[in-house]
N, C-alpha and C positions, 0 to 999 in steps of 0.2 A: 576525436570526440565522436560519439554516435549522433546520427541525425535525430532530430526531435520528432520526426514523423512516427506515428504509432505502428506497432506490429499488427498483424491480423487480429481481429476481435475474437475473444473466447467466450463461449457460452457457459454461464454459471451452472445451469442444469446438467449439461454434458460433463463438465469438469467434476461436479459432485458425484455423478454416477460412476465415472471412471475411477475416482479415488476410493470411493466407498467399497468397491469390490477388491481393492488391492492393498489398502493400508491396514495395519494391525491396530487394534484398540483394546484398552482395558478400562472399563468404566469411564473415568474422568479424563485420562490422558491418552492421546494417540501419538505414537512415536514412529516416524518413518525415516529411513536413511537411504541415501543414494551415494555410491562411491565410484561409479563408473563401471562396475562389473555387472553389465546388463546381459540379458538373453532375449529381449524382445524390443520392438521399436519404440517410437516416440511416446506412445501412450504411457508405457511403464516408467519412462523417465520421470514424469511429473508425479507419479504415484509413489515412487521410491520403494524401498524394501522394508519389511518388518525387521526391527533391529533389537538386539540385546546389548547390554553394556559391554560384553566381551568383544563385540564386533566394531565398536566405535573407536574413533580417535586415530585412525591409521593414515590419514591424509592431512598434510600441514595446512592446506587451504580450505578445510571443511567449514561450511557456513552453518551456523545455528539459527534456526528460524523460529521465533516466538509466534505461535498462532494467535490470530486476532479475535476480536469479539464475534466477527462473522467468519464462519468457516469458508465462505465463498471467497472472501478477500485473500485468505491464505492460499487456497487452491489456485486462484487466478494468478497470484504472484508466482507460484511454482511453474505454471504454464509459461509465464513471461520469462522467468529465469532460464527455463529450458530453451525457449525460442531464441532469446538474445545470446545464449551460450553457444548454441549449435548451428546458427544460421550460416556460418562459414565453414561448416564441417567439423568444428571442434566438439569434444565431448562436453556434456553439461558439468558445471562445477559440482563438487561433492557437497551434500547438504544433509542436515539432520533437522527434523521438524518436531516440535513439541506443541501439541494443540489440545486445548481444554474446551470441549463443547459446552461445558457448564458455565463458562465465564459470562456468557450473555445473560444468564439469570441474575447476575449481580447488578445489572443495570435496570432501572425503572424503564419499562417498555417505551413510554412516550419520549424518553430522553434520547433514544437513538435517533429520533427525528428532530426533536426540539433541542433542549440543552440540559446536560447533566447539572450545570451550574445554576439552573433555575429551581432546583429542589429547595423548597422553602425551609424545611426542618434542617438546621445546620448540623444537629447531632446525627440525623440519618445520613446526611451527605458525608460527614466525617467517617461514619461507620463503613459506608460503601467504599469510600476512598481507600480506607485501610485494607479492606478485603481485596479489592482489585489490585492494589500495589503489591500486596503479599503474594497474590496469585501469579502476577507477571514476574515478580522477582524470583520466585521459586522455579519458574520455567527457565529463566535466564541462568540461574545457578545450576540447574540440571544440565542444560546445554553445555555450560563451561566444563562440568565434570565429565560429560560424555564425549569430549574430544573436539568440540567446536573451537574454531580459531578466530571467528568473527561473528557478531550477533546482529541480526536484523529483525525488525518488527513491522511487517507489512499491514499495518492497521492504523487508520487515521485517529480513531478515538483513543486507542491505547497510548498514542503519543502525548496525550494530555498529562500522562504520568511518566514521561520519558526520563526526566531528571531523577525522580525517585527510584525508578526501576534500574537505571544505569549506574546509580551511585555504588561505588565499590567494585564495579565490573573490571576484571583484569584483562579484558579483550577489547579490541575495537568494536564500537557499537554504533552502526551507521544510523543517522537520523533522517527520516523520510523528508522533512522540510529542507534540511541542508542539501540533500541530494538534488532536489528540485532546483533550489536557488543557485547551486554551483553550476548545474547544467545550463540554466538560463544565462548565467553570467558568462560562461564559456562560449555561448552562441553569438556573442558580440551584437546583440540587438541594438538597433538605432532608434532614437526618439522619433515618433510619428510627426511631431511638430518641433520646429526649431526652438531651442531654448527650454523645452519641456523635459520632464523626467521620463525614463522608460517605465511604462506602467504595465503591471501584471494583474490580470483579473483573477478572482478566486471564487469558484462555485463549490459550496460544501453544505453540510448540515449546520444548524445553529451550534451544535455541540462542538464541532471542529472549529467553527469560526470563532466562538467565544474562547476556546482554549488559546487561540492566538499564535500558535507556534509557526504556522505558515507565514503569517504577516511578519513575525519577528525575523525569521530566517531570510525572507525576501528583502526586507528593509535593511538587514545587515549587509546585503550585497548591493545596496544602493538603489533598489527598485521602489517605486511607488505602488502601493497595493490598492486595487479597486475592488470593493465588495458590492454585491447586489444590494439595492435598497430594500426596505421592508416589503414594499408592494411587489417587487420582483420575486422575493422569497415566497411570499404568501400566495401569489397568484400564478407563478410560473414554475419555480424550482420545486416546491413541495407538491404541486399538482403533477409535475413530471414524475416524481417518485411514486405518487399514488397511482398514476396511470400504469407504471411498470408493475406495481404490486397486483394490479388486476389484469396483468398480461397484455396491456394495450401498448405494445412496443412502438407502433407508429405514432401514437399520441405522445408518448414519452420523448421520442426523438424530436418531434416538432416543437415541443415546449422547451427542450434543452437547446435547440437551435435558436429559439427566441432569446433565451437567457444569455447565450454566448454572444449573439449579435448586439444585445444591449450593452454588454461590457466592451465589445469592440468599438461600438459607436461612441462610447465614452472615452476612447483613446487607449485601450489596452493593446499592447503588442501581442501578448499571448494570454491564454486563459488556463489556469490550473483547475482540473476537474478532480476535486478531492472528496468525492462521495461514491461509495462502492456501487450503489445502484446505477449511477450515471456513467461510470467508467466503461469504455468499450461499447457504449451505446450507439455511437455514430459509426457508419461504415468507414473503413480506412481510406477509401477514395473520396469521401465527402470533403469538399474544400474547407469546411469549418473544422474538421478533425485536424487539419494541418496547422490550425491556429491554437490547438489545445495540447496540453501535456498531462499525461497520466502519472501521478507520483510513483505508482508501483513500477512503471517502466523505468523511471529515473533511478529508483532504488535497485531494481534488477541490474541495470547497467553499471551502477556504482559498485554493487556486490561483485559482479564479474571482473571489473577493473581491479578491485582489491585482490580477489582470488588469483588473478593472473599475475599480479605483482609479487606474490609470495610463493607461488608454485605453478609449475607448468601444468596446464589442463591437458588431460589425456586425449589422444586422438584415436 
């Protein structure tokens, strides 16, 4: 098993600039492919290569990646996939990415921070639901046709529709919450108090929290899930995200540390950071970072484990 300690933090802005100059795009959909046939170092690994359908499907352990609502979450996942793949001298697992930058327009802007489920007009909510599910399902089907052998979706919010998107899928489709829960189960954590349950804290947006899939997957593995109370969300978690939006990194870090400490003081063994803006915010040598798990790290490690189980990774 991999250690739960995080890899080096990645910069959203740097990642975006790197990929923008190397990925191919056509209006709505960006397709990138990496098959191990590289000619430049680490940077090009995460960007991949522009691909056409005639080039796809040559490797049995190719990963199909459904781009998320946030392009940053997709790009940071690619960085993590490369880092965890190649840290022992191995080649990165082959992957195909299908990303739709227009997907974020389907979400009411405030719901990315609050909750999609708070939309009062049920008709509007059902309409948006259908559009999003169809968008994600078409990406999945495209990746299946393009030669992917396993599907992943490195996006917290998109997992609200995982059941609908994965329905009828002919390939393994890794679930972000399951990857986290299984890693924590394999870590053999011990209760902090005799006779108590092993408690896992969860910091996320309201949308992810209300979707409930992290709670469900963690509880299925026998964990008790601790959520921030309303006061913590309103006065600490959301202000941390707001601070980051205005580029106050130090302020965001300090507020996140407070939120983590609150959950640890309530008896959490570990804290899951399931919000894109907050992931990788703490330096890797920060003591609190060692008490946290980034779901995209868990997904990347599970993806690599699957790829290595079905085909030798090139060296």
